[in-house]
PyMOL Python script that loads the backbone (N, CA, C, O; Angstrom):
from pymol import cmd

cmd.read_pdbstr("""\
ATOM      1  N   MET A   1       0.801  -1.183   0.018  1.00  0.00           N
ATOM      2  CA  MET A   1       0.026   0.001  -0.020  1.00  0.00           C
ATOM      3  C   MET A   1       0.858   1.231   0.009  1.00  0.00           C
ATOM      4  O   MET A   1       0.577   2.156  -0.753  1.00  0.00           O
ATOM      5  N   LEU A   2       1.907   1.316   0.869  1.00  0.00           N
ATOM      6  CA  LEU A   2       2.700   2.499   0.997  1.00  0.00           C
ATOM      7  C   LEU A   2       3.524   2.775  -0.321  1.00  0.00           C
ATOM      8  O   LEU A   2       3.762   3.929  -0.677  1.00  0.00           O
ATOM      9  N   THR A   3       3.930   1.725  -0.996  1.00  0.00           N
ATOM     10  CA  THR A   3       4.621   1.876  -2.255  1.00  0.00           C
ATOM     11  C   THR A   3       3.690   2.459  -3.313  1.00  0.00           C
ATOM     12  O   THR A   3       4.077   3.333  -4.089  1.00  0.00           O
ATOM     13  N   GLY A   4       2.517   1.984  -3.327  1.00  0.00           N
ATOM     14  CA  GLY A   4       1.496   2.522  -4.232  1.00  0.00           C
ATOM     15  C   GLY A   4       1.178   4.016  -3.947  1.00  0.00           C
ATOM     16  O   GLY A   4       1.052   4.814  -4.875  1.00  0.00           O
ATOM     17  N   TRP A   5       1.055   4.363  -2.689  1.00  0.00           N
ATOM     18  CA  TRP A   5       0.829   5.751  -2.292  1.00  0.00           C
ATOM     19  C   TRP A   5       2.058   6.668  -2.712  1.00  0.00           C
ATOM     20  O   TRP A   5       1.898   7.825  -3.099  1.00  0.00           O
ATOM     21  N   THR A   6       3.213   6.094  -2.611  1.00  0.00           N
ATOM     22  CA  THR A   6       4.357   6.909  -3.059  1.00  0.00           C
ATOM     23  C   THR A   6       4.343   7.077  -4.571  1.00  0.00           C
ATOM     24  O   THR A   6       4.615   8.169  -5.068  1.00  0.00           O
ATOM     25  N   GLN A   7       4.031   6.015  -5.315  1.00  0.00           N
ATOM     26  CA  GLN A   7       3.955   6.123  -6.721  1.00  0.00           C
ATOM     27  C   GLN A   7       2.855   7.079  -7.194  1.00  0.00           C
ATOM     28  O   GLN A   7       3.019   7.769  -8.200  1.00  0.00           O
ATOM     29  N   GLN A   8       1.733   7.118  -6.464  1.00  0.00           N
ATOM     30  CA  GLN A   8       0.651   8.023  -6.747  1.00  0.00           C
ATOM     31  C   GLN A   8       0.895   9.439  -6.390  1.00  0.00           C
ATOM     32  O   GLN A   8       0.148  10.333  -6.787  1.00  0.00           O
ATOM     33  N   GLY A   9       1.981   9.667  -5.608  1.00  0.00           N
ATOM     34  CA  GLY A   9       2.273  11.029  -5.120  1.00  0.00           C
ATOM     35  C   GLY A   9       1.498  11.445  -3.888  1.00  0.00           C
ATOM     36  O   GLY A   9       1.420  12.635  -3.583  1.00  0.00           O
ATOM     37  N   ARG A  10       0.935  10.512  -3.188  1.00  0.00           N
ATOM     38  CA  ARG A  10       0.126  10.831  -1.935  1.00  0.00           C
ATOM     39  C   ARG A  10       1.087  11.025  -0.782  1.00  0.00           C
ATOM     40  O   ARG A  10       0.793  11.817   0.114  1.00  0.00           O
ATOM     41  N   ILE A  11       2.240  10.332  -0.757  1.00  0.00           N
ATOM     42  CA  ILE A  11       3.235  10.545   0.319  1.00  0.00           C
ATOM     43  C   ILE A  11       4.591  10.609  -0.338  1.00  0.00           C
ATOM     44  O   ILE A  11       4.803  10.106  -1.441  1.00  0.00           O
ATOM     45  N   ASP A  12       5.514  11.250   0.384  1.00  0.00           N
ATOM     46  CA  ASP A  12       6.927  11.528  -0.102  1.00  0.00           C
ATOM     47  C   ASP A  12       7.891  10.369   0.248  1.00  0.00           C
ATOM     48  O   ASP A  12       9.033  10.629   0.626  1.00  0.00           O
ATOM     49  N   GLY A  13       7.464   9.125   0.132  1.00  0.00           N
ATOM     50  CA  GLY A  13       8.299   8.023   0.452  1.00  0.00           C
ATOM     51  C   GLY A  13       8.304   7.677   1.940  1.00  0.00           C
ATOM     52  O   GLY A  13       7.750   8.423   2.748  1.00  0.00           O
ATOM     53  N   VAL A  14       8.907   6.586   2.299  1.00  0.00           N
ATOM     54  CA  VAL A  14       8.946   6.125   3.681  1.00  0.00           C
ATOM     55  C   VAL A  14      10.365   5.945   4.155  1.00  0.00           C
ATOM     56  O   VAL A  14      11.177   5.323   3.470  1.00  0.00           O
ATOM     57  N   ASP A  15      10.652   6.441   5.234  1.00  0.00           N
ATOM     58  CA  ASP A  15      11.947   6.214   5.884  1.00  0.00           C
ATOM     59  C   ASP A  15      11.753   5.125   7.017  1.00  0.00           C
ATOM     60  O   ASP A  15      10.761   5.188   7.744  1.00  0.00           O
ATOM     61  N   TRP A  16      12.622   4.210   7.155  1.00  0.00           N
ATOM     62  CA  TRP A  16      12.555   3.136   8.105  1.00  0.00           C
ATOM     63  C   TRP A  16      13.679   3.179   9.043  1.00  0.00           C
ATOM     64  O   TRP A  16      14.807   3.526   8.693  1.00  0.00           O
ATOM     65  N   GLN A  17      13.361   2.812  10.285  1.00  0.00           N
ATOM     66  CA  GLN A  17      14.340   2.606  11.368  1.00  0.00           C
ATOM     67  C   GLN A  17      13.917   1.315  12.089  1.00  0.00           C
ATOM     68  O   GLN A  17      12.794   1.215  12.582  1.00  0.00           O
ATOM     69  N   VAL A  18      14.831   0.324  12.145  1.00  0.00           N
ATOM     70  CA  VAL A  18      14.539  -0.910  12.707  1.00  0.00           C
ATOM     71  C   VAL A  18      15.591  -1.165  13.799  1.00  0.00           C
ATOM     72  O   VAL A  18      16.787  -1.089  13.518  1.00  0.00           O
ATOM     73  N   GLU A  19      15.178  -1.460  15.012  1.00  0.00           N
ATOM     74  CA  GLU A  19      16.066  -1.806  16.125  1.00  0.00           C
ATOM     75  C   GLU A  19      15.759  -3.112  16.704  1.00  0.00           C
ATOM     76  O   GLU A  19      14.601  -3.526  16.757  1.00  0.00           O
ATOM     77  N   ALA A  20      16.808  -3.802  17.159  1.00  0.00           N
ATOM     78  CA  ALA A  20      16.692  -5.082  17.751  1.00  0.00           C
ATOM     79  C   ALA A  20      16.859  -4.903  19.340  1.00  0.00           C
ATOM     80  O   ALA A  20      17.578  -4.043  19.848  1.00  0.00           O
ATOM     81  N   SER A  21      16.153  -5.764  19.992  1.00  0.00           N
ATOM     82  CA  SER A  21      16.311  -5.748  21.462  1.00  0.00           C
ATOM     83  C   SER A  21      16.199  -7.226  21.906  1.00  0.00           C
ATOM     84  O   SER A  21      15.833  -8.111  21.133  1.00  0.00           O
ATOM     85  N   ARG A  22      16.524  -7.431  23.145  1.00  0.00           N
ATOM     86  CA  ARG A  22      16.528  -8.785  23.781  1.00  0.00           C
ATOM     87  C   ARG A  22      17.787  -9.502  23.195  1.00  0.00           C
ATOM     88  O   ARG A  22      18.438  -9.031  22.263  1.00  0.00           O
ATOM     89  N   PRO A  23      18.072 -10.673  23.815  1.00  0.00           N
ATOM     90  CA  PRO A  23      19.241 -11.468  23.359  1.00  0.00           C
ATOM     91  C   PRO A  23      19.098 -11.982  21.954  1.00  0.00           C
ATOM     92  O   PRO A  23      17.989 -12.117  21.438  1.00  0.00           O
ATOM     93  N   SER A  24      20.222 -12.269  21.338  1.00  0.00           N
ATOM     94  CA  SER A  24      20.215 -12.662  19.869  1.00  0.00           C
ATOM     95  C   SER A  24      19.526 -14.018  19.688  1.00  0.00           C
ATOM     96  O   SER A  24      19.085 -14.314  18.577  1.00  0.00           O
ATOM     97  N   HIS A  25      19.412 -14.862  20.735  1.00  0.00           N
ATOM     98  CA  HIS A  25      18.669 -16.087  20.602  1.00  0.00           C
ATOM     99  C   HIS A  25      17.201 -15.939  20.594  1.00  0.00           C
ATOM    100  O   HIS A  25      16.502 -16.874  20.204  1.00  0.00           O
ATOM    101  N   ALA A  26      16.674 -14.802  21.009  1.00  0.00           N
ATOM    102  CA  ALA A  26      15.259 -14.576  21.085  1.00  0.00           C
ATOM    103  C   ALA A  26      14.954 -13.060  20.846  1.00  0.00           C
ATOM    104  O   ALA A  26      14.367 -12.395  21.699  1.00  0.00           O
ATOM    105  N   PRO A  27      15.371 -12.546  19.670  1.00  0.00           N
ATOM    106  CA  PRO A  27      15.250 -11.111  19.423  1.00  0.00           C
ATOM    107  C   PRO A  27      13.855 -10.604  19.268  1.00  0.00           C
ATOM    108  O   PRO A  27      12.957 -11.362  18.900  1.00  0.00           O
ATOM    109  N   ALA A  28      13.654  -9.391  19.527  1.00  0.00           N
ATOM    110  CA  ALA A  28      12.428  -8.631  19.268  1.00  0.00           C
ATOM    111  C   ALA A  28      12.883  -7.376  18.451  1.00  0.00           C
ATOM    112  O   ALA A  28      13.912  -6.771  18.755  1.00  0.00           O
ATOM    113  N   PHE A  29      12.127  -7.025  17.460  1.00  0.00           N
ATOM    114  CA  PHE A  29      12.450  -5.920  16.578  1.00  0.00           C
ATOM    115  C   PHE A  29      11.336  -4.862  16.667  1.00  0.00           C
ATOM    116  O   PHE A  29      10.139  -5.148  16.692  1.00  0.00           O
ATOM    117  N   THR A  30      11.837  -3.607  16.712  1.00  0.00           N
ATOM    118  CA  THR A  30      10.807  -2.528  16.679  1.00  0.00           C
ATOM    119  C   THR A  30      11.109  -1.695  15.408  1.00  0.00           C
ATOM    120  O   THR A  30      12.248  -1.303  15.157  1.00  0.00           O
ATOM    121  N   ALA A  31      10.110  -1.459  14.669  1.00  0.00           N
ATOM    122  CA  ALA A  31      10.269  -0.718  13.381  1.00  0.00           C
ATOM    123  C   ALA A  31       9.472   0.614  13.511  1.00  0.00           C
ATOM    124  O   ALA A  31       8.383   0.664  14.083  1.00  0.00           O
ATOM    125  N   THR A  32      10.068   1.657  12.959  1.00  0.00           N
ATOM    126  CA  THR A  32       9.421   2.924  12.858  1.00  0.00           C
ATOM    127  C   THR A  32       9.404   3.366  11.423  1.00  0.00           C
ATOM    128  O   THR A  32      10.446   3.486  10.779  1.00  0.00           O
ATOM    129  N   ALA A  33       8.220   3.605  10.930  1.00  0.00           N
ATOM    130  CA  ALA A  33       7.980   4.119   9.529  1.00  0.00           C
ATOM    131  C   ALA A  33       7.601   5.579   9.600  1.00  0.00           C
ATOM    132  O   ALA A  33       6.639   5.934  10.281  1.00  0.00           O
ATOM    133  N   THR A  34       8.333   6.428   8.915  1.00  0.00           N
ATOM    134  CA  THR A  34       8.068   7.869   8.866  1.00  0.00           C
ATOM    135  C   THR A  34       7.907   8.315   7.440  1.00  0.00           C
ATOM    136  O   THR A  34       8.668   7.930   6.552  1.00  0.00           O
ATOM    137  N   THR A  35       6.880   9.153   7.235  1.00  0.00           N
ATOM    138  CA  THR A  35       6.626   9.759   5.902  1.00  0.00           C
ATOM    139  C   THR A  35       6.052  11.073   6.066  1.00  0.00           C
ATOM    140  O   THR A  35       5.792  11.529   7.179  1.00  0.00           O
ATOM    141  N   ARG A  36       5.832  11.741   4.904  1.00  0.00           N
ATOM    142  CA  ARG A  36       5.238  13.099   4.933  1.00  0.00           C
ATOM    143  C   ARG A  36       4.150  13.047   3.834  1.00  0.00           C
ATOM    144  O   ARG A  36       4.404  12.637   2.701  1.00  0.00           O
ATOM    145  N   PRO A  37       2.920  13.482   4.217  1.00  0.00           N
ATOM    146  CA  PRO A  37       1.936  13.546   3.083  1.00  0.00           C
ATOM    147  C   PRO A  37       2.439  14.539   2.085  1.00  0.00           C
ATOM    148  O   PRO A  37       2.959  15.595   2.446  1.00  0.00           O
ATOM    149  N   ALA A  38       2.286  14.204   0.825  1.00  0.00           N
ATOM    150  CA  ALA A  38       2.711  15.059  -0.269  1.00  0.00           C
ATOM    151  C   ALA A  38       2.227  16.464  -0.082  1.00  0.00           C
ATOM    152  O   ALA A  38       1.065  16.685   0.262  1.00  0.00           O
ATOM    153  N   GLY A  39       3.092  17.412  -0.302  1.00  0.00           N
ATOM    154  CA  GLY A  39       2.725  18.846  -0.306  1.00  0.00           C
ATOM    155  C   GLY A  39       2.660  19.423   1.133  1.00  0.00           C
ATOM    156  O   GLY A  39       2.226  20.563   1.298  1.00  0.00           O
ATOM    157  N   THR A  40       3.061  18.701   2.132  1.00  0.00           N
ATOM    158  CA  THR A  40       3.044  19.212   3.463  1.00  0.00           C
ATOM    159  C   THR A  40       4.359  19.118   4.116  1.00  0.00           C
ATOM    160  O   THR A  40       5.255  18.440   3.613  1.00  0.00           O
ATOM    161  N   LYS A  41       4.519  19.794   5.257  1.00  0.00           N
ATOM    162  CA  LYS A  41       5.742  19.653   6.026  1.00  0.00           C
ATOM    163  C   LYS A  41       5.521  18.844   7.276  1.00  0.00           C
ATOM    164  O   LYS A  41       6.400  18.746   8.132  1.00  0.00           O
ATOM    165  N   ARG A  42       4.357  18.271   7.379  1.00  0.00           N
ATOM    166  CA  ARG A  42       3.957  17.432   8.569  1.00  0.00           C
ATOM    167  C   ARG A  42       4.555  16.090   8.454  1.00  0.00           C
ATOM    168  O   ARG A  42       4.301  15.437   7.442  1.00  0.00           O
ATOM    169  N   SER A  43       5.325  15.594   9.379  1.00  0.00           N
ATOM    170  CA  SER A  43       5.915  14.306   9.461  1.00  0.00           C
ATOM    171  C   SER A  43       4.920  13.421  10.262  1.00  0.00           C
ATOM    172  O   SER A  43       4.359  13.812  11.285  1.00  0.00           O
ATOM    173  N   VAL A  44       4.748  12.173   9.696  1.00  0.00           N
ATOM    174  CA  VAL A  44       3.799  11.208  10.336  1.00  0.00           C
ATOM    175  C   VAL A  44       4.654   9.872  10.550  1.00  0.00           C
ATOM    176  O   VAL A  44       5.321   9.367   9.647  1.00  0.00           O
ATOM    177  N   SER A  45       4.562   9.383  11.783  1.00  0.00           N
ATOM    178  CA  SER A  45       5.257   8.119  12.069  1.00  0.00           C
ATOM    179  C   SER A  45       4.313   7.041  12.682  1.00  0.00           C
ATOM    180  O   SER A  45       3.293   7.383  13.280  1.00  0.00           O
ATOM    181  N   ALA A  46       4.651   5.790  12.531  1.00  0.00           N
ATOM    182  CA  ALA A  46       3.984   4.746  13.176  1.00  0.00           C
ATOM    183  C   ALA A  46       5.105   3.739  13.537  1.00  0.00           C
ATOM    184  O   ALA A  46       6.064   3.508  12.800  1.00  0.00           O
ATOM    185  N   GLN A  47       4.885   3.152  14.766  1.00  0.00           N
ATOM    186  CA  GLN A  47       5.889   2.253  15.313  1.00  0.00           C
ATOM    187  C   GLN A  47       5.193   0.949  15.792  1.00  0.00           C
ATOM    188  O   GLN A  47       4.105   1.001  16.364  1.00  0.00           O
ATOM    189  N   ASP A  48       5.818  -0.184  15.556  1.00  0.00           N
ATOM    190  CA  ASP A  48       5.293  -1.469  15.962  1.00  0.00           C
ATOM    191  C   ASP A  48       6.416  -2.434  16.101  1.00  0.00           C
ATOM    192  O   ASP A  48       7.539  -2.151  15.685  1.00  0.00           O
ATOM    193  N   SER A  49       6.140  -3.577  16.681  1.00  0.00           N
ATOM    194  CA  SER A  49       7.237  -4.513  16.890  1.00  0.00           C
ATOM    195  C   SER A  49       6.802  -5.992  16.442  1.00  0.00           C
ATOM    196  O   SER A  49       5.625  -6.294  16.246  1.00  0.00           O
ATOM    197  N   GLY A  50       7.796  -6.812  16.311  1.00  0.00           N
ATOM    198  CA  GLY A  50       7.539  -8.199  15.916  1.00  0.00           C
ATOM    199  C   GLY A  50       8.773  -9.048  16.137  1.00  0.00           C
ATOM    200  O   GLY A  50       9.841  -8.532  16.467  1.00  0.00           O
ATOM    201  N   ALA A  51       8.631 -10.306  15.962  1.00  0.00           N
ATOM    202  CA  ALA A  51       9.696 -11.306  16.192  1.00  0.00           C
ATOM    203  C   ALA A  51      10.804 -11.275  15.122  1.00  0.00           C
ATOM    204  O   ALA A  51      11.897 -11.801  15.329  1.00  0.00           O
ATOM    205  N   SER A  52      10.494 -10.651  13.983  1.00  0.00           N
ATOM    206  CA  SER A  52      11.481 -10.499  12.918  1.00  0.00           C
ATOM    207  C   SER A  52      11.431  -9.092  12.381  1.00  0.00           C
ATOM    208  O   SER A  52      10.486  -8.341  12.620  1.00  0.00           O
ATOM    209  N   LYS A  53      12.452  -8.760  11.664  1.00  0.00           N
ATOM    210  CA  LYS A  53      12.514  -7.431  11.082  1.00  0.00           C
ATOM    211  C   LYS A  53      11.356  -7.220  10.174  1.00  0.00           C
ATOM    212  O   LYS A  53      10.694  -6.183  10.206  1.00  0.00           O
ATOM    213  N   ALA A  54      11.108  -8.234   9.344  1.00  0.00           N
ATOM    214  CA  ALA A  54      10.014  -8.173   8.402  1.00  0.00           C
ATOM    215  C   ALA A  54       8.661  -8.005   9.060  1.00  0.00           C
ATOM    216  O   ALA A  54       7.820  -7.229   8.606  1.00  0.00           O
ATOM    217  N   ALA A  55       8.456  -8.783  10.194  1.00  0.00           N
ATOM    218  CA  ALA A  55       7.172  -8.697  10.923  1.00  0.00           C
ATOM    219  C   ALA A  55       7.026  -7.287  11.504  1.00  0.00           C
ATOM    220  O   ALA A  55       5.936  -6.719  11.433  1.00  0.00           O
ATOM    221  N   ALA A  56       8.053  -6.722  12.059  1.00  0.00           N
ATOM    222  CA  ALA A  56       8.024  -5.439  12.649  1.00  0.00           C
ATOM    223  C   ALA A  56       7.697  -4.381  11.618  1.00  0.00           C
ATOM    224  O   ALA A  56       6.847  -3.524  11.860  1.00  0.00           O
ATOM    225  N   ARG A  57       8.354  -4.424  10.479  1.00  0.00           N
ATOM    226  CA  ARG A  57       8.130  -3.499   9.355  1.00  0.00           C
ATOM    227  C   ARG A  57       6.715  -3.614   8.821  1.00  0.00           C
ATOM    228  O   ARG A  57       6.090  -2.596   8.521  1.00  0.00           O
ATOM    229  N   ALA A  58       6.193  -4.828   8.695  1.00  0.00           N
ATOM    230  CA  ALA A  58       4.830  -5.051   8.221  1.00  0.00           C
ATOM    231  C   ALA A  58       3.809  -4.415   9.156  1.00  0.00           C
ATOM    232  O   ALA A  58       2.847  -3.790   8.710  1.00  0.00           O
ATOM    233  N   ALA A  59       4.036  -4.585  10.491  1.00  0.00           N
ATOM    234  CA  ALA A  59       3.159  -4.079  11.486  1.00  0.00           C
ATOM    235  C   ALA A  59       3.126  -2.489  11.493  1.00  0.00           C
ATOM    236  O   ALA A  59       2.069  -1.866  11.596  1.00  0.00           O
ATOM    237  N   ALA A  60       4.311  -1.915  11.382  1.00  0.00           N
ATOM    238  CA  ALA A  60       4.461  -0.505  11.349  1.00  0.00           C
ATOM    239  C   ALA A  60       3.797   0.078  10.038  1.00  0.00           C
ATOM    240  O   ALA A  60       3.124   1.108  10.073  1.00  0.00           O
ATOM    241  N   ALA A  61       4.011  -0.598   8.950  1.00  0.00           N
ATOM    242  CA  ALA A  61       3.425  -0.241   7.629  1.00  0.00           C
ATOM    243  C   ALA A  61       1.900  -0.260   7.722  1.00  0.00           C
ATOM    244  O   ALA A  61       1.215   0.621   7.202  1.00  0.00           O
ATOM    245  N   ALA A  62       1.377  -1.316   8.416  1.00  0.00           N
ATOM    246  CA  ALA A  62      -0.072  -1.445   8.538  1.00  0.00           C
ATOM    247  C   ALA A  62      -0.687  -0.339   9.358  1.00  0.00           C
ATOM    248  O   ALA A  62      -1.830   0.052   9.124  1.00  0.00           O
ATOM    249  N   ALA A  63       0.082   0.183  10.345  1.00  0.00           N
ATOM    250  CA  ALA A  63      -0.405   1.257  11.274  1.00  0.00           C
ATOM    251  C   ALA A  63      -0.286   2.617  10.625  1.00  0.00           C
ATOM    252  O   ALA A  63      -1.024   3.520  11.019  1.00  0.00           O
ATOM    253  N   LEU A  64       0.580   2.824   9.669  1.00  0.00           N
ATOM    254  CA  LEU A  64       0.830   4.162   9.118  1.00  0.00           C
ATOM    255  C   LEU A  64      -0.384   4.795   8.451  1.00  0.00           C
ATOM    256  O   LEU A  64      -0.645   5.969   8.716  1.00  0.00           O
ATOM    257  N   PRO A  65      -1.149   4.102   7.601  1.00  0.00           N
ATOM    258  CA  PRO A  65      -2.297   4.806   6.927  1.00  0.00           C
ATOM    259  C   PRO A  65      -3.263   5.379   7.869  1.00  0.00           C
ATOM    260  O   PRO A  65      -3.762   6.462   7.563  1.00  0.00           O
ATOM    261  N   ALA A  66      -3.613   4.797   9.006  1.00  0.00           N
ATOM    262  CA  ALA A  66      -4.514   5.419   9.916  1.00  0.00           C
ATOM    263  C   ALA A  66      -3.925   6.699  10.516  1.00  0.00           C
ATOM    264  O   ALA A  66      -4.662   7.635  10.826  1.00  0.00           O
ATOM    265  N   ARG A  67      -2.608   6.740  10.679  1.00  0.00           N
ATOM    266  CA  ARG A  67      -2.026   7.969  11.205  1.00  0.00           C
ATOM    267  C   ARG A  67      -2.037   9.065  10.164  1.00  0.00           C
ATOM    268  O   ARG A  67      -2.126  10.249  10.487  1.00  0.00           O
ATOM    269  N   LEU A  68      -1.944   8.650   8.890  1.00  0.00           N
ATOM    270  CA  LEU A  68      -2.000   9.675   7.816  1.00  0.00           C
ATOM    271  C   LEU A  68      -3.381  10.330   7.696  1.00  0.00           C
ATOM    272  O   LEU A  68      -3.516  11.500   7.340  1.00  0.00           O
ATOM    273  N   ASP A  69      -4.391   9.525   8.009  1.00  0.00           N
ATOM    274  CA  ASP A  69      -5.757  10.025   7.857  1.00  0.00           C
ATOM    275  C   ASP A  69      -6.216  10.836   9.099  1.00  0.00           C
ATOM    276  O   ASP A  69      -7.212  11.559   9.060  1.00  0.00           O
ATOM    277  N   SER A  70      -5.447  10.681  10.196  1.00  0.00           N
ATOM    278  CA  SER A  70      -5.878  11.484  11.323  1.00  0.00           C
ATOM    279  C   SER A  70      -5.276  12.856  11.354  1.00  0.00           C
ATOM    280  O   SER A  70      -4.146  13.056  10.910  1.00  0.00           O
ATOM    281  N   PRO A  71      -6.049  13.842  11.895  1.00  0.00           N
ATOM    282  CA  PRO A  71      -5.433  15.230  11.883  1.00  0.00           C
ATOM    283  C   PRO A  71      -4.294  15.306  12.882  1.00  0.00           C
ATOM    284  O   PRO A  71      -4.292  14.620  13.905  1.00  0.00           O
ATOM    285  N   SER A  72      -3.348  16.137  12.573  1.00  0.00           N
ATOM    286  CA  SER A  72      -2.192  16.293  13.427  1.00  0.00           C
ATOM    287  C   SER A  72      -2.603  17.101  14.590  1.00  0.00           C
ATOM    288  O   SER A  72      -1.788  17.375  15.471  1.00  0.00           O
TER     289      SER A  72
END
""", "prot")
cmd.dss("prot")
cmd.show_as("cartoon", "prot")
cmd.util.cbc("prot")
cmd.orient("prot")
């Protein structure tokens, strides 16, 4: 969804930050997705976690559209 929104010009791309916590044998990852609605200076972020980097990114990506639709 976010890639499509970027291609449509609705958002100015997505910046990702992923951090690991807990021991390496049982890691937990927290991902933060940050974007800007096109034509604005307002930055919007969503953060979520998962057992893998991909799961954390997917969860943060799923949370971001609701944040974009809410007023700042």
